[in-house]
N, C-alpha and C positions, 0 to 999 in steps of 0.2 A: 030726587030733588039737584037742582041745581047747585056745584059748588061755592060757597061763599069763603072771602080771600082779607076778610077783614081787616087779619094784620098784614098783609102785604101786598099793600094796597100798588105801591109803586112797581113792584117785583111782576104781580100778577096783570097791569098795563100794560108793561115793556112784553112780556109775553102775549098777550093779547095783540098790541103792534105788529111782533115779528110773526104771526101765524097771517095775521091783516098781510102782509106784507107778501108773505109768501102766497095767500091765495091773488094778491091781484099781479103777481109777476108768472104766474102758472099756470091761471085760469084767463086772464086776461082781462078783469074784474075793473071799473074805471070809478067804479062811485065808492066812493072809501066807505061810505057808512053803510054800504050793504056787505063789503070785504068784512067790517068789523064785526058785523052780525053772524055771519059766517064762520067767522075766527071764533066767538063765541060759544057758538054752538057746538062745533066742533073740539074747543076744549071744554065742554062743560063748565062754561063759567058763568055768571048770571050777568046778564045783561043789565040791569038796574043798579050797580054798581059804576066806577069811574071808569067810563071809557074811554081808550088813549086820543088826543088830541089830532087832528087831520098832520098838525106837523111831525109829531109821533110816528107818526105812519109814514110819513115821505121818508125821512130821517131811518125806519127800517127800512123801506126800500132801496137807499142808494147803499145802506150795511150790509143788505141781501144781496145785492148786485155784484157788489166790492167783492163779497166771502165767496158767492158762487161761480160766478161769472169772468175776474179775472181779466186775463189779460183778453179773452174773447169778444167779453163787453166792454172793452176799452177801444176794440179794434171796430165792433160795431157802433158804437155812438159817436166816436170818428166818422164811420160812413155817413152817419146818418145825418153826421152836422154838415159834413161838404153836400149832402143833397138840398140842406135846409138851405146855404150859402146861396147854391144854384134857382132852388126855387124865388129864393131871395132879388136875385137879376132877375130872374123871369117877371114878375112881379114892381119891380121897381119903379113904377111910376105910380105906384100906389106906397111911397115910404115904407115898406113892411118894417114887422118887429118880432124878431121869433120870443116864442113862450113857451112854458112848461117844460114835459118832461125832457125833451133834447135840447135844452139848455141849462136847466140843473142838473142832468147827469143822471138820470132815471127811468131815462127809457128803456124799454124792451120791446121783444119782436112784434108785440102788440101795439107799439104807440105810434101816436100820427105825430107827423109834426103840423104844432101849430103857430099861424101868425093872426097876426093883427096885422090888418091894410087900414088906409084911411082914403073915403072917399066920401064926399056928400050925394052918390050916385051908385048905388051896388049892381047897378044893372052893370056899368059899365066896364064893371069888372068880368061880369060874366061873359059882357058880348067878346073882351078879349079873349078869354078864354074859351069863347065858340071860335073866334077867329084863328086859332093858333090850333083848334081841334082837337081840345080837351074836351071828354065826357066830365060833366062834376055834377054832383047832386046838391041841392041849395037845402041848407036848415037855417034853423033858428036856436039864437044860444041865450040864455037870460044871464042878466050881470048886474050885478050892484057897480057903482061909478063912484060910491061915497059911501062911508062909514057913518055909521050914527044909526041909532036904535030906529028912527024911524026911515032910510033909505030902503027903497022899493027896487026890486030888479026892472033893469029895464030890456029892452029885446032887441039883441042883434041880429041883421044877414051875415050867410056863410056860406062859402061854398067849399063843397068837399071833392077832389079827384086827384086820379095816381099820378104821378111824378117818378120817374128814373126810380119803379120797382118800391117806391114809399106812399103812402097815404097823405095827401096834403090836407090840413082843414083850414080855411081864410077866413077869418074874420072878420067882417066890413063894421069900423067906425068913422063916424063922421071926420072931417081933415080936423077940427079944433080939437078931437078926442085923444092925438097925439099927447097932449099935455099934461092928460091924466089918465090914468090906466086905470081899469076896474079893480072892486078887490076880490082878492084870491080868495078861494073857498076853503082852500086849505089853512093859511093861516090869520087872514082877516087883513090881511097888508096889500099896499097896492102891488099888481103883477110886476115880477121883473120884466121888463123890454129887452132887447139885444136889437141892436143895429149891426149893415152888413158888418164895420169896422168891430165890432165886439164878438162876431162872429168867428170872425180872422182870425183874430186873436187867439179868440177858445182855440183853433185848429192849429195853429203856429206855437 
């Protein structure tokens, strides 16, 4: 029978967050809910209790990488951010913004470099990648663009391609989408976006 942690809810949630973070980093799982369920199963904990929030998982990932990655992770993150900046220069016509683990400092070896790019014609970005000789894979991402109970996800096109030994995922938003970042599935707030100057500041 699964163990109950009625008297130690906070400690149990923290333990579960730490185990989920370890699974995410070591196994490359990107779905936080899947990682939580795997962690609960591994620890023999009751998933009907209060599971850690996604923001707690992200903090645990950051702590895990700081504890076990040390200087090597700092160097890796620096390299990923340099590659991100170079990719942003490559796609400069589409006002790129860096988001996700590379920006937040929680990237690991399984992480892609996530960019938001802006164009009313996703096909023009595909054409540019073609013209520059990059093989790409198209994908779709469903994201909420506003908070609220009635907010429904919208579908956005994206392109994944290899660049300087890294995987770039460029999700395309309409030009006016630069004014309002989509809602983060991690904390339910508008996603943090960084322009080239902000990434340069991180690198310095």
